[in-house]
C-alpha positions as CSV (number, residue, x, y, z in Angstrom):
1,X,87.2,98.6,100.9
2,X,87.6,96.2,103.7
3,X,84.6,97.6,105.6
4,X,82.4,97.4,102.5
5,X,83.5,93.9,101.7
6,X,82.7,92.7,105.2
7,X,79.0,93.2,104.5
8,X,79.1,91.1,101.3
9,X,79.1,87.4,100.8
10,X,82.3,86.8,98.9
11,X,84.3,83.7,97.9
12,X,88.0,83.9,98.5
13,X,91.0,82.5,96.7
14,X,94.8,82.6,97.2
15,X,97.2,83.7,94.5
16,X,100.6,82.0,93.9
17,X,102.1,84.2,96.6
18,X,99.4,83.4,99.2
19,X,97.6,86.8,99.0
20,X,93.9,86.7,99.4
21,X,91.8,87.4,96.3
22,X,88.0,87.8,96.5
23,X,85.2,87.5,94.0
24,X,81.4,87.4,93.9
25,X,79.9,84.0,94.6
26,X,78.8,82.3,91.3
27,X,80.7,84.8,89.1
28,X,82.3,82.9,86.2
29,X,86.0,82.3,86.4
30,X,88.2,81.8,83.4
31,X,90.7,79.0,83.3
32,X,94.1,79.8,84.8
33,X,95.6,79.6,81.3
34,X,93.3,82.4,79.9
35,X,95.4,85.4,79.1
36,X,94.2,88.8,80.3
37,X,92.7,90.9,77.5
38,X,94.6,93.8,75.9
39,X,93.9,97.1,77.7
40,X,95.0,100.7,77.1
41,X,95.9,102.8,80.1
42,X,95.9,106.6,80.2
43,X,98.7,108.8,81.6
44,X,98.7,108.8,85.4
45,X,96.9,105.5,85.6
46,X,96.9,104.4,89.3
47,X,98.1,100.9,88.5
48,X,101.4,102.3,87.2
49,X,101.8,104.7,90.1
50,X,102.0,102.1,92.8
51,X,105.0,102.6,95.0
52,X,105.5,98.9,95.7
53,X,107.0,97.5,92.6
54,X,105.7,94.0,93.3
55,X,102.8,94.3,90.9
56,X,104.6,93.0,87.8
57,X,102.4,95.2,85.7
58,X,105.2,97.4,84.7
59,X,108.4,95.5,84.1
60,X,111.5,97.4,85.4
61,X,113.0,97.3,82.0
62,X,110.2,99.6,80.7
63,X,109.9,102.0,83.7
64,X,112.2,104.6,82.1
65,X,110.1,104.4,78.8
66,X,106.9,105.1,80.7
67,X,108.2,107.7,83.3
68,X,110.7,110.3,82.3
69,X,112.6,112.8,84.4
70,X,112.0,115.3,81.6
71,X,108.2,115.3,81.8
72,X,106.0,115.3,84.9
73,X,103.7,112.6,83.7
74,X,103.7,109.1,82.4
75,X,102.9,108.1,78.8
76,X,99.8,106.2,77.8
77,X,100.5,102.5,77.9
78,X,98.9,99.3,76.8
79,X,98.9,95.9,78.5
80,X,99.2,92.5,76.9
81,X,98.4,89.6,79.1
82,X,98.3,91.9,82.1
83,X,101.8,93.6,81.6
84,X,102.8,96.8,80.0
85,X,103.9,96.0,76.5
86,X,104.1,99.4,74.8
87,X,103.0,103.0,74.6
88,X,100.3,104.9,72.7
89,X,99.2,108.4,71.8
90,X,96.5,110.0,69.6
91,X,97.1,112.8,67.1
92,X,94.3,114.8,65.7
93,X,94.0,116.9,62.5
94,X,90.9,118.8,61.7
95,X,89.0,115.7,60.5
96,X,91.2,112.6,61.2
97,X,92.2,111.0,64.5
98,X,95.2,108.6,64.4
99,X,96.2,106.4,67.3
100,X,99.9,105.5,67.2
101,X,101.0,102.6,69.3
102,X,104.6,101.5,69.9
103,X,105.4,98.0,71.3
104,X,108.5,98.0,73.5
105,X,109.4,94.6,72.2
106,X,108.0,92.0,69.7
107,X,104.5,91.2,70.8
108,X,104.1,87.6,72.1
109,X,101.8,86.4,69.2
110,X,100.2,87.6,66.0
111,X,96.8,87.4,67.9
112,X,98.1,89.9,70.4
113,X,98.8,92.4,67.5
114,X,95.3,91.9,66.3
115,X,93.9,92.5,69.8
116,X,96.0,95.6,70.2
117,X,94.7,97.0,66.9
118,X,91.1,96.1,67.8
119,X,91.3,97.8,71.2
120,X,93.1,100.8,69.7
121,X,90.3,101.2,67.2
122,X,87.7,101.3,70.0
123,X,89.8,103.7,72.0
124,X,90.5,106.3,69.3
125,X,86.7,106.4,68.5
126,X,86.1,107.0,72.2
127,X,88.8,109.7,72.6
128,X,87.9,111.6,69.4
129,X,84.2,110.8,68.8
130,X,83.7,113.7,66.4
131,X,86.5,112.9,64.0
132,X,85.4,112.2,60.4
133,X,87.9,109.3,60.0
134,X,90.2,107.2,62.1
135,X,93.5,105.4,61.7
136,X,95.6,103.0,63.7
137,X,99.4,103.0,63.1
138,X,102.1,100.9,64.6
139,X,105.4,102.8,65.2
140,X,108.8,101.2,65.8
141,X,110.4,101.8,69.2
142,X,113.1,104.5,69.2
């Protein structure tokens, strides 16, 4: 990446820890107070597999909920404001696809719950495009 970036004209910034961040010149920047959008991550997503635990994407309290010694893979997770906030899975019957999501704790705001449901609706349609009907269901944490 560094070699490719050297040939580009980029603007650089520093994060709160002094690390360099780069972006395209003239690209719009949201205000620092803008929360990151809700995103769903699949199993084995690279951001969860980093060995340096400095990323703050996966809080240590949730690590055992995402990675289990009983299974060789992670679970699907979703992010709220850039951090893992819960898990998800899709179940399919012959004609219906249901995305179940489980927040690990109470979501930070009612708006976050709506964003999770909206993004879940897009995801289940993407994952199971030939289903006749779709549903989104919130499950309580075990």
